[in-house]
C-alpha positions in Angstrom: -2.9 36.8 -23.8 0.6 37.6 -24.7 1.5 39.3 -28.0 5.0 38.2 -29.2 6.8 39.8 -32.1 9.2 37.7 -34.5 12.1 38.6 -36.1 13.4 36.5 -39.2 16.4 34.8 -37.3 13.5 33.5 -34.6 11.1 32.2 -37.0 14.0 30.4 -38.9 15.7 28.8 -35.9 12.1 28.2 -34.0 9.3 27.7 -36.5 7.4 26.3 -33.6 6.7 29.2 -32.4 4.3 30.0 -35.1 2.3 27.1 -34.0 1.4 28.4 -30.3 -2.1 28.2 -29.3 -4.1 31.4 -30.7 -6.1 31.6 -27.1 -2.9 32.2 -25.2 -0.4 33.9 -27.6 -0.9 36.4 -30.5 2.4 36.1 -33.1 2.8 39.2 -34.9 4.9 39.4 -37.9 6.0 42.9 -39.3 5.8 42.6 -43.4 9.3 43.7 -43.5 10.3 40.5 -41.7 8.4 38.3 -44.3 10.4 40.2 -47.0 13.8 39.5 -45.3 12.6 35.7 -44.8 12.3 35.3 -48.6 15.9 36.7 -49.2 17.2 34.9 -46.6 16.0 31.3 -46.4 16.3 28.8 -49.1 13.1 28.1 -51.6 11.7 25.1 -49.8 11.8 26.5 -46.5 10.3 30.0 -47.5 7.4 27.8 -49.0 7.0 25.9 -46.1 7.1 28.6 -43.6 5.0 31.0 -45.9 2.4 27.8 -45.7 2.6 27.7 -42.1 2.1 31.4 -41.6 -0.7 31.6 -43.8 -2.5 28.8 -41.7 -1.8 30.7 -38.8 -3.3 33.8 -40.1 -6.5 32.0 -41.2 -6.9 30.5 -37.8 -6.3 33.8 -36.2 -3.2 33.3 -34.5 -0.8 35.0 -36.2 -1.2 38.6 -37.7 0.5 40.4 -40.4 1.5 44.2 -40.0 2.4 46.6 -42.5 5.1 48.9 -40.4 5.1 51.4 -43.6 1.8 52.9 -42.8 1.6 56.3 -41.1 0.8 55.6 -37.8 4.2 53.8 -37.5 6.4 56.5 -39.0 7.1 58.0 -35.8 8.1 55.0 -33.9 10.7 54.2 -36.7 12.7 57.3 -35.7 15.6 56.1 -33.4 18.1 58.7 -31.9 21.6 58.0 -31.0 21.6 54.5 -32.4 22.9 53.4 -35.7 23.3 50.0 -37.2 19.5 48.8 -37.2 18.1 47.6 -40.5 14.8 48.6 -41.9 13.5 45.2 -40.4 14.8 46.1 -37.3 13.3 49.1 -37.0 9.8 47.8 -38.4 10.0 45.3 -35.2 10.7 48.2 -33.0 7.9 50.5 -34.3 5.1 47.4 -34.4 6.4 46.8 -30.7 5.9 50.3 -29.4 2.5 50.6 -31.0 1.1 47.4 -29.8 2.5 48.2 -26.2 1.0 51.7 -26.4 -2.5 51.0 -27.7 -3.1 47.7 -26.0 -3.2 46.5 -22.7 -2.1 43.3 -23.6 1.4 42.1 -22.7 4.0 42.6 -25.8 7.3 40.7 -26.4 9.9 40.8 -29.1 11.7 37.5 -29.9 15.1 38.3 -31.5 18.8 37.0 -31.6 20.1 40.3 -32.9 21.8 42.0 -29.9 21.6 45.6 -31.1 18.0 45.1 -31.7 17.3 43.4 -28.2 19.3 46.3 -26.4 17.2 49.2 -28.2 14.1 47.4 -27.6 15.0 46.7 -24.0 15.7 50.5 -23.8 11.5 51.2 -24.5 10.9 48.7 -21.6 9.6 46.0 -23.9 10.5 42.4 -22.8 13.0 40.6 -25.0 12.8 36.7 -25.4 15.9 35.0 -25.3 16.9 31.5 -26.9 16.4 30.2 -23.6 13.5 31.8 -23.2 11.9 30.6 -26.5 13.0 27.1 -25.8 11.2 27.2 -22.6 8.2 28.4 -24.0 8.2 25.7 -26.5 8.8 22.8 -24.1 5.6 24.2 -22.0 3.8 23.6 -25.2 5.7 20.6 -26.5 2.7 18.1 -26.1 0.7 20.0 -28.9 3.4 19.0 -31.4 3.6 15.8 -33.5 5.7 13.3 -31.9 8.8 12.5 -33.9 8.7 9.6 -36.4 11.6 8.0 -37.6 9.5 6.9 -40.9 9.1 10.3 -41.8 12.7 11.3 -41.4 13.8 8.5 -43.7 11.1 9.5 -46.1 12.5 13.1 -46.0 15.9 11.7 -46.5 14.8 9.6 -49.4 13.4 12.6 -51.1 16.7 14.6 -50.8 18.4 11.7 -52.3 15.6 11.7 -54.9 16.4 15.2 -55.7 20.2 14.8 -55.9 19.5 12.2 -58.8 17.6 13.6 -61.4 16.9 10.8 -63.5 15.0 8.7 -60.8 14.4 12.1 -58.6 11.1 13.0 -60.3 9.5 9.6 -59.9 10.7 9.0 -56.1 9.5 12.7 -55.3 6.1 12.2 -56.7 5.9 8.5 -54.8 6.8 10.4 -51.4 4.7 13.5 -51.5 1.3 11.9 -50.9 2.9 10.3 -47.4 4.1 13.5 -46.5 0.8 15.4 -46.2 0.5 17.6 -43.2 -2.9 18.9 -41.7 -3.0 20.8 -38.7 -0.2 23.7 -38.0 1.5 21.4 -35.8 1.9 18.7 -38.2 3.5 21.5 -40.5 6.0 22.6 -37.9 7.2 19.0 -37.2 7.3 18.6 -41.2 9.6 21.5 -41.4 11.7 20.5 -38.4 12.1 17.0 -40.2 12.9 18.5 -43.7 15.5 20.6 -42.5 16.8 18.0 -40.2 17.2 15.4 -43.1 18.8 17.6 -45.5 21.7 18.4 -43.1 21.8 14.6 -42.4 21.9 14.1 -46.4 24.6 16.8 -46.6 26.7 14.9 -44.4 26.4 11.5 -45.9 26.7 13.0 -49.4 30.2 14.7 -48.1 31.3 11.4 -46.7 30.7 9.6 -50.1 32.4 12.4 -52.1 35.7 12.1 -49.6 35.3 8.2 -50.2 35.2 9.0 -54.2 38.3 10.9 -54.0 40.0 8.7 -52.1 39.6 5.9 -54.4 40.6 7.7 -57.1 43.7 8.7 -55.4 44.4 5.1 -54.2 44.1 4.2 -58.3 45.8 7.0 -59.9 48.5 5.1 -61.5 46.4 2.9 -63.1 44.0 5.8 -64.4 46.9 7.3 -66.0 47.9 4.3 -67.6 44.7 3.9 -69.0 43.9 7.2 -70.1 47.4 8.4 -70.8 48.9 11.8 -69.4 46.5 14.1 -71.7 43.7 12.1 -70.5 44.6 12.5 -66.9 44.9 16.2 -67.4 41.4 16.6 -68.9 39.9 14.7 -66.2 41.8 16.8 -63.5 40.4 19.7 -65.4 36.9 18.2 -65.2 37.3 17.3 -61.8 38.2 21.0 -60.7 35.2 22.1 -62.7 32.8 19.4 -60.9 34.0 20.1 -57.6 33.4 24.0 -58.0 29.7 23.1 -59.1 29.4 21.0 -56.0 30.6 23.3 -53.9 28.2 26.0 -55.3 24.9 23.6 -55.2 26.1 21.5 -52.4 27.9 23.3 -50.2 27.6 21.6 -47.0 28.7 18.4 -48.7 31.7 20.0 -50.2 32.6 21.7 -46.7 32.2 18.1 -45.2 34.4 16.5 -47.7 37.0 19.2 -47.4 37.1 18.8 -43.6 37.5 14.9 -44.2 40.4 15.5 -46.5 42.1 18.1 -44.3 41.9 14.9 -41.3 43.1 12.4 -43.8 45.9 14.6 -44.9 47.3 14.7 -41.3 46.9 11.1 -40.6 48.7 10.3 -43.8 51.9 12.7 -42.5 51.8 10.3 -39.3 51.1 7.2 -41.3 54.2 7.9 -43.3 56.7 7.6 -40.0 54.6 4.7 -39.2 53.0 6.5 -36.2 56.3 6.4 -34.2 57.0 9.6 -32.6 60.8 9.0 -32.7 60.7 8.7 -36.2 59.0 12.3 -37.0 61.3 15.0 -38.1 60.1 18.4 -37.1 61.4 20.2 -39.9 60.1 23.0 -42.6 58.7 20.5 -44.5 56.9 18.5 -41.7 55.5 22.0 -40.6 54.3 22.9 -43.9 52.3 19.9 -44.3 50.5 19.8 -40.8 49.5 23.7 -41.8 48.2 22.5 -44.9 46.3 19.8 -43.4 45.2 22.3 -40.8 43.9 25.2 -43.5 42.1 22.5 -45.4 40.2 21.7 -42.3 39.5 25.3 -41.3 38.4 25.9 -45.0 36.2 22.8 -44.8 34.4 24.4 -41.5 34.2 27.7 -43.1 32.1 26.3 -46.2 30.0 24.0 -43.5 29.1 26.8 -41.3 28.4 29.2 -44.7 26.3 26.5 -45.9 24.2 26.2 -42.9 23.9 29.9 -41.8 20.5 30.5 -42.9 19.0 27.3 -41.4 17.8 26.6 -37.6 21.6 24.9 -36.7 23.4 27.8 -38.3 21.3 30.5 -36.4 21.6 28.8 -33.4 25.7 28.5 -34.0 25.5 32.0 -34.9 23.7 33.0 -31.5 26.4 31.0 -29.6 29.0 33.1 -31.7 30.1 31.0 -34.3 29.8 32.0 -38.0 28.9 35.4 -39.5 
């Protein structure tokens, strides 16, 4: 048997680790990691991961360890290293205690480079992202196969939650079909829900862009209908609405912002009929190009911020993209 101590970022990025067989592996989660998980992940993801962890604790494949107890105190004192969080110190302490008190191999799964460096100094193996993927791949047969109908049902649930008038009815209709039994089914459900939320964010962003484009194309008719003051009021309300969308659906807002930036650049070249010889690379042209690029960058920034505490976001961060 091998004991694997999980960091928060690994749990979010690779929940399948929580479903590894209790005969071959024991998953250890410091209590500090659970506390950090509640702060970082969204409410729905926390509820699903907590349910998954509780299931693993009941079947004996997952252990929760409180690193605040006296026996861990000495192991949380690290000299010559700064920047480790309380959660990092808890993981390090649990790893050292498990390594010294048991003859069972101990490994730490984390994407935190500083923590990985410190853990390796104590001769404790660290699982990299590739190691984790390989480990999951060798146990892939234990997980439920992907089903397109499950993804469609999850997408429908996201749409329902975005439309309050019909959301409650649709969610209640969908829920009985999404019941998960085994811990492997629960893991598959978590991944399907996360993928559906991401896909819905993209579609919603495209929809916002289309609506914005239609408003711009018909702006003259709208102004003639509601007069100048009506247009001013509508513009102010639109600004407030866009702010709310950014706060509530940052991914969709970022997608829409990126599309607007792309369309802005396309529009600049459309004005010269996409003819290279009609382009005048003056200050006005340069500023318009830069404005389009700025909007695109802002859109990508909002996208990365929206997904930073999701499986995709953490994997991007591990690749050096995002804060």
